[in-house]
C-alpha positions as a Markdown table, in Angstrom:
| # | Residue | x | y | z |
|---|---|---|---|---|
| 1 | Met | 196.6 | -8.3 | 82.3 |
| 2 | Lys | 194.1 | -9.5 | 79.7 |
| 3 | Ile | 192.0 | -6.8 | 78.1 |
| 4 | Phe | 188.5 | -6.9 | 76.5 |
| 5 | Asp | 187.9 | -3.8 | 74.4 |
| 6 | Ala | 184.3 | -3.1 | 75.0 |
| 7 | His | 183.8 | -0.4 | 72.3 |
| 8 | Phe | 185.6 | 0.3 | 69.1 |
| 9 | His | 184.7 | 1.1 | 65.4 |
| 10 | Ile | 186.1 | -0.4 | 62.2 |
| 11 | Ile | 185.6 | 2.0 | 59.4 |
| 12 | Asp | 186.1 | 0.2 | 56.1 |
| 13 | Phe | 185.1 | 2.0 | 52.9 |
| 14 | Asp | 184.6 | -1.4 | 51.2 |
| 15 | Tyr | 181.2 | -1.2 | 53.0 |
| 16 | Pro | 178.6 | 1.6 | 52.8 |
| 17 | Ile | 179.5 | 4.8 | 54.8 |
| 18 | Thr | 176.7 | 7.4 | 55.2 |
| 19 | Glu | 177.4 | 11.0 | 56.0 |
| 20 | Asn | 176.0 | 12.0 | 59.4 |
| 21 | Gln | 175.3 | 15.8 | 59.7 |
| 22 | Gly | 178.2 | 16.5 | 57.4 |
| 23 | Tyr | 180.6 | 14.1 | 59.1 |
| 24 | Val | 182.4 | 11.3 | 57.3 |
| 25 | Pro | 184.9 | 9.5 | 59.4 |
| 26 | Pro | 188.4 | 8.6 | 58.2 |
| 27 | Ser | 189.2 | 5.1 | 57.2 |
| 28 | Tyr | 190.2 | 2.8 | 60.2 |
| 29 | Val | 190.5 | -0.8 | 59.2 |
| 30 | Val | 191.4 | -3.9 | 61.1 |
| 31 | Asp | 195.1 | -3.6 | 60.3 |
| 32 | Asp | 195.0 | 0.0 | 61.8 |
| 33 | Tyr | 193.4 | -1.3 | 65.0 |
| 34 | Gln | 195.9 | -4.2 | 65.3 |
| 35 | Lys | 198.9 | -1.9 | 64.8 |
| 36 | Glu | 197.6 | 0.7 | 67.3 |
| 37 | Thr | 196.9 | -1.9 | 70.0 |
| 38 | Ala | 199.8 | -4.3 | 69.4 |
| 39 | Thr | 201.4 | -3.5 | 72.8 |
| 40 | Tyr | 198.2 | -4.5 | 74.7 |
| 41 | His | 197.1 | -8.0 | 75.6 |
| 42 | Ile | 193.7 | -7.7 | 74.0 |
| 43 | Val | 191.8 | -11.0 | 74.1 |
| 44 | Gly | 188.5 | -9.9 | 72.7 |
| 45 | Gly | 186.3 | -7.0 | 71.9 |
| 46 | Ala | 183.0 | -5.6 | 70.6 |
| 47 | Ile | 182.9 | -3.8 | 67.3 |
| 48 | Val | 180.2 | -1.1 | 67.5 |
| 49 | Ser | 178.3 | 0.1 | 64.5 |
| 50 | Gly | 178.4 | 3.9 | 64.2 |
| 51 | Ser | 175.6 | 6.1 | 62.9 |
| 52 | Phe | 177.8 | 6.7 | 59.8 |
| 53 | Gln | 177.3 | 3.1 | 58.9 |
| 54 | Gly | 173.6 | 3.5 | 58.6 |
| 55 | Phe | 172.5 | 0.2 | 60.1 |
| 56 | Asp | 171.0 | 1.4 | 63.4 |
């Protein structure tokens, strides 16, 4: 089955991360995502900006 991941976050500290009510998420880069989802047949997805990225 082909899968479209409709909501995930990439948290890369090479880009600005803003504390949100005391919360700073752990790093989660593209390599982490690819390793964690390697057993799935993901054909596309939507990277979602979190409040900790300060762009909303």
